[in-house]
C-alpha positions in Angstrom: 178.6 177.3 117.5 180.0 174.1 118.8 183.0 172.1 117.6 183.3 168.6 118.1 185.9 167.6 120.6 188.0 165.5 118.4 188.4 168.1 116.0 188.6 171.4 117.6 189.9 174.0 115.7 192.6 176.5 116.5 191.8 179.9 118.1 191.7 181.8 114.6 189.7 179.1 113.1 187.0 179.5 115.4 187.1 183.4 115.5 186.4 183.0 111.7 183.4 180.8 112.3 181.5 183.2 114.3 181.1 185.3 110.8 178.3 184.5 108.1 179.0 182.3 105.3 178.2 185.2 102.9 180.6 187.5 104.8 183.2 185.0 104.4 182.8 184.4 100.6 183.0 187.9 100.2 186.1 189.2 102.7 188.2 186.1 103.2 190.1 186.2 106.0 193.6 185.1 106.1 193.8 183.2 109.4 196.4 180.9 110.8 196.4 177.4 111.5 197.4 177.2 115.4 200.6 175.5 114.2 201.6 177.5 111.4 204.6 180.4 111.8 203.8 184.0 111.5 204.0 185.2 108.1 207.5 186.3 107.7 207.6 190.2 108.6 204.5 190.2 110.7 204.8 191.2 114.4 202.3 191.8 116.9 201.3 195.1 117.6 202.5 196.8 121.0 200.1 198.3 123.1 199.8 199.4 126.8 197.4 199.1 129.5 196.3 202.4 131.2 196.9 200.3 134.5 200.5 200.8 133.7 200.5 204.7 134.5 198.4 204.2 137.6 198.6 200.7 139.5 195.7 201.5 142.0 197.8 204.5 143.6 195.8 207.1 144.7 193.6 209.0 142.4 193.1 207.1 139.2 195.3 208.6 136.2 192.7 210.0 133.7 192.2 207.8 130.4 192.5 210.7 128.2 196.2 211.2 129.9 197.1 207.7 129.4 196.1 207.8 125.9 198.7 211.0 125.0 201.2 209.5 127.0 200.7 206.1 125.3 201.1 208.1 121.8 204.2 210.0 123.0 205.9 206.8 123.6 205.4 205.2 120.6 202.8 202.4 121.5 200.3 201.1 118.7 197.2 201.2 121.0 195.7 201.3 124.8 194.2 198.8 126.8 191.8 200.5 129.1 191.1 199.1 132.8 187.4 199.8 133.4 187.8 200.5 137.1 189.9 203.3 136.1 187.6 205.0 134.0 184.7 205.4 136.7 181.3 206.8 135.3 181.2 208.1 132.1 178.5 209.7 129.5 178.7 208.3 125.9 180.0 211.7 125.0 182.9 211.4 127.2 183.3 207.6 125.9 182.9 208.7 122.0 185.5 211.6 122.9 188.0 209.1 124.1 187.7 207.1 120.9 187.9 210.3 118.7 191.1 211.0 120.7 193.0 207.7 120.1 191.8 207.9 116.4 193.7 211.1 115.8 196.7 209.9 118.0 197.1 207.1 115.5 196.0 204.6 118.6 193.9 201.4 118.5 191.5 200.8 121.5 192.0 197.3 121.7 191.3 195.8 125.1 188.9 196.6 128.0 190.0 194.8 131.2 187.1 194.1 133.6 186.5 192.7 137.0 183.8 190.0 137.8 183.3 187.1 140.2 181.1 184.1 139.4 182.6 182.0 142.4 179.6 182.3 144.8 177.0 179.4 145.8 174.4 182.8 145.8 172.6 183.1 142.8 171.9 186.5 143.3 175.7 187.6 143.6 176.2 185.5 140.4 173.3 187.1 138.4 174.7 190.7 139.8 178.0 190.2 138.3 176.4 189.0 135.2 174.8 192.1 134.8 177.9 193.8 135.2 179.6 192.3 132.6 176.5 192.8 130.1 177.1 196.5 130.5 180.9 196.0 130.4 180.3 194.3 127.0 178.0 197.3 126.1 180.7 199.9 127.3 183.4 197.9 125.0 180.9 198.1 122.1 180.7 201.6 122.3 184.0 202.5 122.7 184.8 200.4 119.3 186.6 197.5 121.5 187.2 194.2 119.9 188.3 192.2 123.4 187.5 192.1 127.0 189.3 190.8 129.7 187.2 188.5 132.3 187.9 186.4 135.3 186.3 183.8 137.0 186.4 185.3 140.5 187.7 183.9 143.7 186.4 182.0 146.9 187.1 185.3 148.6 188.2 183.4 151.7 191.4 185.6 151.8 191.3 188.4 154.1 192.6 190.7 151.3 194.8 190.9 148.0 197.9 191.0 150.2 197.0 188.0 151.8 196.2 186.3 148.6 199.7 187.2 147.2 201.5 186.0 150.2 199.8 182.5 149.5 201.1 182.5 145.9 197.4 183.3 144.7 196.0 180.1 146.4 193.2 180.1 149.1 190.9 177.5 150.4 187.3 177.0 149.2 184.5 177.9 151.0 183.6 175.3 153.6 180.8 172.9 152.0 181.5 173.3 148.5 183.9 172.0 145.8 185.8 173.6 142.8 183.4 171.4 140.6 180.6 173.3 142.0 182.3 176.5 141.3 183.2 175.7 137.7 179.7 174.8 137.0 178.6 178.5 138.1 181.3 180.0 136.4 180.6 178.3 133.1 177.1 179.1 133.3 177.4 182.6 134.0 179.6 182.9 130.9 176.9 181.2 128.7 174.5 184.1 129.8 176.9 186.6 128.5 177.9 185.3 125.5 174.6 186.3 123.3 175.5 189.6 124.3 179.1 189.3 123.3 178.3 187.7 119.8 176.0 190.2 119.2 178.0 193.4 119.9 181.1 191.4 118.4 183.3 191.3 121.5 185.4 188.5 122.1 185.5 187.5 125.7 189.4 186.9 127.0 189.2 184.7 130.0 192.7 185.5 131.8 194.7 183.5 134.2 193.9 185.7 136.8 193.8 184.0 140.4 190.7 182.1 141.5 189.4 179.4 139.3 191.4 180.6 136.7 194.8 180.5 138.6 196.0 177.5 136.5 196.1 176.9 132.5 194.2 173.8 133.4 191.6 176.0 135.3 191.1 178.5 132.3 191.3 175.7 129.8 188.6 173.7 131.5 185.9 176.8 131.0 187.0 177.6 127.5 186.9 174.1 126.3 183.5 173.4 128.4 181.9 176.5 126.6 183.3 176.0 123.3 182.8 179.0 121.5 184.5 181.2 119.3 183.0 184.4 121.6 184.9 182.9 124.8 188.8 182.6 124.4 191.8 183.4 126.1 193.9 186.4 127.6 197.4 185.4 128.4 198.8 187.4 131.3 202.8 186.5 131.4 203.0 187.7 134.9 200.4 185.4 136.8 201.8 182.2 136.4 203.8 181.6 139.9 204.7 177.8 139.0 205.4 176.3 135.6 205.3 179.5 133.8 206.1 178.6 130.3 204.7 175.3 130.0 201.4 177.0 131.1 201.7 180.0 128.7 202.1 177.5 126.1 199.1 175.6 126.9 197.2 179.1 126.6 198.8 180.7 123.6 196.7 178.8 120.6 193.8 180.3 122.1 194.7 183.7 123.1 192.9 186.7 121.6 195.5 189.0 123.8 198.5 189.0 125.4 199.3 191.0 128.7 203.0 191.3 129.2 204.0 192.2 132.3 207.2 194.0 133.6 208.8 195.2 137.0 211.4 197.8 136.8 212.0 198.9 140.2 210.8 195.9 141.9 207.3 194.5 142.1 204.6 195.4 144.5 204.1 191.6 145.5 206.5 189.8 143.5 209.0 190.0 141.2 209.1 187.6 138.0 212.1 187.4 135.7 209.9 186.7 132.6 212.0 185.5 129.7 210.4 187.8 126.9 212.8 186.2 124.3 211.3 182.5 125.1 207.8 184.1 125.5 208.0 185.6 121.8 209.3 182.4 120.5 206.5 180.4 121.8 203.8 183.0 120.7 205.5 182.9 117.0 205.4 179.1 117.1 201.4 179.5 117.1 201.2 182.5 114.7 200.2 185.0 117.4 200.2 188.4 115.7 197.6 190.2 118.2 198.4 192.6 120.3 200.9 192.3 123.3 199.9 194.8 125.9 202.1 196.1 128.8 201.0 195.8 132.1 204.1 197.5 134.1 203.8 196.6 137.4 207.1 197.9 139.0 207.7 200.5 141.3 209.9 202.4 139.2 208.5 205.9 137.2 206.4 204.8 134.5 207.6 207.9 132.8 210.9 206.2 132.4 210.1 202.5 132.8 207.3 202.0 130.6 209.1 203.3 127.7 211.9 200.8 128.8 209.5 198.0 128.7 208.3 198.9 125.2 211.8 198.6 123.9 212.8 195.5 125.5 209.5 193.8 124.2 210.2 195.3 120.6 213.6 193.8 120.6 212.5 190.3 122.1 209.7 190.0 119.3 211.9 191.2 116.6 214.1 188.5 117.2 212.3 185.7 117.5 
């Protein structure tokens, strides 16, 4: 479904437009306009990414253990980092779904990695197929939204070098950003039929590469103009003009990833004002999940609950 540029509707209205007219008549959805305040007393739900218990340190923390920890700490749900899961049979996936359910938790998000910024059609196709497999994985887990990325030019030696350069890297010689955006847009367009069929909203994250800025993210989202590709807003990935860029993405966010850095961050530490973040999200009527990504060097056993308490307090005051 496409919306004329001059009458672009809110994130929530576009999500509602994905349902059939019959279903909409039978089950009217109380979605908010982008400029409407959240209903009195309604707060976002608070979840935690399994990444918070691992952070790519040593062997991946088992997803089942992360679910148990999330339940014990008082979270409402869990976001799964796909690379942390490894290969899993359908029986294992359904066991994780059951485990979350009996612990009173939602499995609300799947965080994936893909890269479409390549002049090689075979590389882009391989990443499209990888993304399609991830969509199916989210569907089998009953997960309604999946974090996706643009990918990067790949001219940095490694992630440490990328971070040392504040997420900025040179283009491949002989190519332009316009070409890169065209590759990304074409790739996502090929993924959207599967996302719609399986009911998984793709959330494009401000996650380095061509999605390093809010402008870059929205260039892709607005070009595709589909309710099945929206935004995952990461509070820790804007190193410049943090709050104006968050405000640019907030109306289209289907998931907010909230970073904290207790104990000091590995690559950098941001002093994110979550009172301000909560206020700007409230302004656009956001009542979806706030997903904690603890990225500090402190002990997750103490710092993850501390992060949850801080986030709950900030959003309660907004």
